[in-house]
C-alpha positions in Angstrom: -190.9 128.0 -3.3 -187.7 126.8 -1.2 -185.3 125.0 -3.4 -186.3 121.5 -1.3 -190.0 122.1 -2.5 -188.6 122.5 -6.2 -186.8 119.3 -5.9 -189.2 117.3 -4.5 -191.3 116.3 -7.2 -188.0 115.3 -9.2 -186.8 113.4 -6.1 -190.3 111.5 -5.8 -190.0 110.5 -9.4 -186.4 109.2 -9.0 -187.5 107.0 -6.4 -190.5 105.8 -8.7 -188.3 104.7 -11.5 -185.8 103.0 -9.2 -188.7 100.9 -8.1 -189.7 100.2 -11.5 -185.9 99.4 -12.5 -185.5 97.1 -9.8 -188.6 95.3 -10.2 -187.5 94.9 -14.0 -184.1 94.1 -13.0 -185.1 90.6 -10.8 -187.7 89.9 -13.4 -184.8 90.1 -16.0 -182.5 87.8 -13.6 -185.4 85.1 -13.3 -185.5 84.9 -16.9 -181.6 84.5 -16.9 -182.0 81.7 -14.2 -185.2 79.9 -16.6 -182.4 80.3 -19.2 -180.0 78.5 -16.9 -182.1 75.8 -15.7 -183.1 75.1 -19.9 -179.5 75.0 -20.8 -178.4 72.4 -18.0 -174.8 72.2 -18.1 -174.0 73.9 -21.6 -172.4 77.0 -21.7 -173.9 80.1 -19.9 -171.4 82.3 -21.3 -172.6 83.5 -24.9 -170.1 86.4 -26.6 -172.4 86.6 -29.7 -175.5 87.5 -27.6 -174.0 90.1 -25.1 -172.6 91.5 -28.2 -175.7 91.7 -30.0 -177.6 92.9 -27.2 -175.2 95.8 -26.3 -175.3 97.0 -29.9 -179.1 96.9 -29.4 -179.2 99.0 -26.3 -177.1 101.6 -28.0 -178.8 101.8 -31.0 -181.9 102.5 -28.6 -180.1 105.1 -26.6 -181.6 108.3 -27.0 -179.4 110.0 -23.9 -178.7 112.0 -22.2 -176.7 109.2 -21.1 -173.5 108.4 -23.5 -173.0 104.9 -25.1 -170.3 104.4 -23.2 -172.3 104.8 -20.2 -175.0 102.9 -21.3 -172.8 99.7 -22.3 -170.9 99.8 -19.3 -174.4 99.7 -16.9 -176.0 96.7 -18.8 -172.4 94.9 -19.1 -173.0 95.2 -15.3 -176.5 93.9 -15.4 -175.5 90.6 -17.3 -172.5 90.2 -15.5 -175.1 89.6 -12.5 -178.0 87.9 -14.3 -175.4 85.5 -15.9 -173.9 85.0 -12.2 -178.0 84.1 -11.5 -177.4 80.7 -13.7 -173.6 80.5 -12.3 -170.4 82.9 -11.4 -167.9 82.5 -14.1 -164.3 82.2 -13.0 -161.9 84.6 -15.0 -158.0 83.7 -14.9 -156.1 87.0 -15.6 -152.3 88.0 -15.4 -151.8 89.4 -11.8 -151.1 90.3 -8.9 -154.5 92.6 -8.1 -154.6 96.0 -9.6 -153.4 94.9 -13.2 -154.8 96.3 -16.6 -155.5 93.0 -17.5 -157.7 92.5 -14.7 -159.7 95.7 -15.6 -160.1 94.3 -19.3 -161.5 91.5 -17.4 -164.2 93.0 -15.4 -164.8 95.6 -18.0 -165.7 92.4 -20.5 -167.2 90.2 -17.7 -168.6 92.5 -15.3 -168.0 92.6 -11.2 -169.9 89.6 -10.9 -167.6 87.2 -12.2 -164.5 85.7 -10.2 -161.2 87.1 -11.1 -158.4 84.8 -10.6 -155.1 86.5 -10.4 -152.3 84.4 -12.6 -148.1 84.9 -12.0 -147.7 84.3 -15.9 -149.8 84.4 -18.8 -149.0 80.7 -19.3 -150.6 79.9 -15.9 -153.6 81.7 -17.2 -153.5 79.4 -20.2 -153.3 76.3 -17.9 -155.9 77.5 -15.6 -158.5 77.5 -18.2 -156.8 74.3 -20.2 -157.3 72.3 -17.1 -160.8 73.8 -16.3 -160.2 75.4 -12.9 -161.1 78.4 -14.6 -164.1 79.3 -17.6 -161.8 82.0 -19.4 -159.0 83.6 -19.3 -158.1 87.7 -20.5 -154.5 87.9 -21.7 -152.8 91.1 -23.5 -152.4 90.8 -26.9 -150.8 94.2 -28.5 -150.2 97.2 -27.3 -150.4 100.9 -29.7 -147.0 101.8 -29.0 -145.1 99.1 -27.3 -146.5 96.1 -30.2 -147.8 92.7 -29.8 -147.0 90.6 -26.7 -144.9 87.8 -27.8 -145.7 85.4 -24.9 -149.5 85.6 -25.8 -148.8 84.8 -29.5 -146.5 81.8 -28.7 -149.7 80.4 -26.6 -151.8 80.8 -29.1 -150.1 78.9 -31.7 -150.0 75.8 -29.5 -153.1 75.9 -27.1 -156.3 74.0 -27.7 -158.3 77.3 -26.7 -160.7 79.4 -28.9 -160.9 83.1 -28.8 -164.1 83.9 -28.0 -163.8 88.1 -27.6 -161.5 91.2 -27.3 -161.4 93.6 -24.8 -159.8 97.5 -25.6 -158.7 99.3 -22.5 -157.2 103.0 -22.8 -153.8 102.6 -20.6 -153.2 105.5 -18.0 -150.0 105.2 -16.3 -149.1 106.9 -13.0 -146.4 107.0 -10.7 -147.3 106.4 -7.0 -145.3 106.4 -3.5 -145.4 105.2 -0.2 -146.5 108.3 2.6 -145.8 111.0 -0.5 -147.5 112.9 -3.0 -144.5 114.3 -4.4 -141.8 113.3 -7.2 -139.1 114.8 -5.3 -136.6 112.2 -4.3 -137.4 109.1 -6.1 -134.3 107.2 -6.8 -135.9 104.1 -8.0 -139.1 103.7 -9.8 -140.6 99.9 -10.5 -142.8 99.1 -13.5 -143.3 96.4 -16.2 -140.7 96.9 -19.0 -143.5 97.9 -21.6 -144.8 100.4 -18.9 -141.2 102.0 -18.3 -140.9 102.2 -22.0 -144.5 104.0 -22.5 -143.5 106.5 -19.8 -139.6 107.2 -21.1 -139.8 110.5 -22.0 -141.7 111.7 -19.0 -139.0 110.1 -16.7 -136.5 111.3 -18.6 -137.9 115.1 -18.2 -138.9 114.8 -14.5 -136.7 111.6 -12.9 -133.6 111.5 -15.0 -131.2 110.3 -11.9 -133.8 107.6 -11.0 -133.3 104.0 -11.4 -135.6 102.0 -13.6 -136.3 98.8 -12.4 -138.2 96.3 -14.6 -140.6 93.7 -12.9 -143.3 91.0 -13.9 -146.3 93.7 -13.7 -147.3 97.2 -12.9 -149.3 95.7 -10.2 -146.5 93.5 -8.5 -144.5 97.1 -8.7 -147.0 98.5 -6.7 -147.1 95.7 -4.1 -143.1 96.0 -3.5 -143.1 99.5 -3.2 -146.0 99.3 -0.5 -144.3 96.3 1.5 -140.5 98.3 1.4 -138.9 100.3 3.6 -137.2 102.4 1.5 -139.7 105.2 1.1 -137.3 106.9 -2.2 -139.1 103.7 -4.7 -142.0 104.7 -6.6 -143.9 102.6 -9.0 -145.8 103.3 -12.3 -149.3 101.5 -11.9 -153.1 102.1 -12.7 -155.1 103.7 -10.2 -156.8 100.6 -9.1 -153.3 99.2 -7.9 -153.1 102.4 -6.1 -156.2 102.1 -3.8 -155.5 98.0 -3.4 -151.9 98.6 -2.3 -152.3 101.9 -0.2 -150.2 103.9 -1.9 -150.3 107.7 -2.9 -150.5 109.0 -6.3 -147.6 111.5 -7.2 -148.0 112.0 -10.8 -151.5 111.2 -12.5 -151.5 110.1 -16.6 -147.7 110.2 -16.9 -147.4 108.2 -20.4 -146.3 109.5 -23.5 -148.8 108.7 -25.8 -152.1 110.0 -24.8 -153.8 107.4 -27.3 -152.1 104.4 -25.8 -154.1 101.5 -25.8 -154.1 97.5 -25.1 -155.9 95.1 -27.0 -156.9 91.9 -24.8 -157.8 88.7 -25.9 -160.3 86.7 -24.2 -160.2 82.6 -24.7 -162.6 79.6 -23.7 -163.2 76.1 -24.6 -166.6 76.7 -27.0 -166.9 78.2 -30.4 -168.5 81.4 -30.9 -171.4 82.2 -33.0 -171.7 84.8 -35.5 -173.5 88.2 -33.7 -173.4 89.9 -37.2 -170.0 92.0 -36.8 -167.3 89.6 -35.7 -164.1 89.4 -36.2 -161.5 85.8 -36.9 -157.8 85.5 -35.8 -155.6 82.8 -37.2 -152.2 81.8 -37.6 -150.4 80.3 -40.5 -147.1 79.5 -42.3 -145.8 79.3 -45.3 -144.2 76.9 -47.6 -140.2 77.8 -48.3 -140.6 79.3 -51.6 -140.5 83.0 -53.1 -143.8 84.3 -53.3 -145.8 82.2 -50.7 -146.7 84.8 -48.2 -147.7 87.2 -51.1 -150.0 83.8 -52.0 -151.6 83.4 -48.8 -152.4 87.7 -48.8 -153.9 87.0 -52.5 -156.5 84.5 -51.0 -158.0 87.5 -48.8 -158.2 90.2 -51.6 -159.5 88.0 -54.0 -162.3 86.9 -51.5 -162.9 90.8 -50.6 -162.0 90.1 -47.2 -160.3 92.9 -45.3 -157.1 91.9 -43.2 -156.9 94.1 -40.0 -153.4 92.8 -38.6 -150.2 90.9 -39.7 -147.7 89.8 -36.9 -144.8 87.5 -37.5 -143.1 85.5 -35.1 -140.3 82.5 -35.2 -141.8 79.2 -35.1 -139.1 77.8 -33.0 -139.4 74.5 -34.7 -136.6 75.4 -37.4 -134.2 78.1 -37.8 -135.6 81.4 -39.9 -139.2 79.9 -40.4 -142.2 82.2 -39.1 -145.5 81.8 -38.1 -147.9 84.3 -38.9 -150.5 86.0 -36.9 -153.4 87.3 -38.8 -156.7 89.1 -38.2 -159.3 89.4 -40.7 -163.0 90.7 -40.6 -165.8 88.1 -40.6 -167.0 85.1 -39.0 -165.4 81.7 -39.9 -168.9 80.6 -40.8 -169.4 83.5 -43.2 -169.6 82.1 -46.5 -167.0 84.0 -48.0 -164.6 83.4 -45.1 -165.3 80.0 -44.7 -164.4 79.8 -48.5 -161.3 81.9 -48.1 -160.0 79.6 -45.5 -160.2 76.5 -47.2 -158.6 77.7 -50.3 -155.6 79.5 -47.3 -155.2 75.8 -46.1 -154.5 74.4 -49.9 -151.8 77.3 -49.8 -150.2 77.4 -46.7 -148.0 74.6 -44.8 -150.0 75.3 -41.6 -153.2 76.9 -40.5 -155.1 77.1 -37.5 -158.2 79.3 -36.7 -157.8 80.7 -33.0 -161.1 81.9 -33.2 -163.7 84.3 -34.4 -165.4 86.4 -31.8 -167.6 89.6 -32.1 -165.5 93.0 -32.8 -165.3 95.0 -29.3 -168.2 97.1 -28.0 -167.9 100.4 -25.9 
């Protein structure tokens, strides 16, 4: 029996499965459209519902596809079905090809329209003025720490956190018309990317000038439009594809587990999903032991605090705001009680939002 004859029954089976999958996908899209009609002008995106669907699918998964692949596939299915109701517009820190755009697509799928903004401030303004439905902004990096400007805006914006995205960061050195690292005299990148590739640059391009710019995608654009062929950029693979650059060195980040966490913000509150996180910002009265008293609130309630970060309040000299993440949803009884007690002890409390913990 020839190889083609052996392959035929498998190929025929795949064709039948594809036809069934297509039929079921369109049935799913029809139900999504019906849901959209019932909702009317209400919010079409429900983070808690999507998180529950992804967790359920992963629990049902028997392989051979890994959970990460299954989550990615169903994220795209939900994205396309959501677009049947109404396509979403997502503001992100641009230009095209940034890791923030990658995070936006990972969270909302390719059916959402991603709109590049030149600053995090512009992202907030797009959503605050309802020119975009949601925004995705970088919040913290595993090696370089928190993004100060994002924290500052979270403290004053009325927008509410409704999700988080975690993206593994892989940096690549890219050039115009060259796949070699020899001869590079200037390297453009965001300041954090330069810091995250510091050791590699020191070993491989010790003489090259390091020039910080607003984003890695902007670095790629500058190199693509430059007449100087000795320049290079550090950016993601998608930036090389968008701007027509050649990758000279892959995965040049010093820390192999380099990861960035992004925050998703919109207008509506998110309901409990069963596995949630709450982000808040607080300030303390100016007296000894005040901060310890605030943290004791969570300890007494048995609530795990997963992050604390301080930033100058900018309202008075040497006063600080504290950004805190805790496990649980603000509507959970023990979290609700702890937040009430926190409000009695703190001089300022703002709940940024409760949202599902990240799903692969």
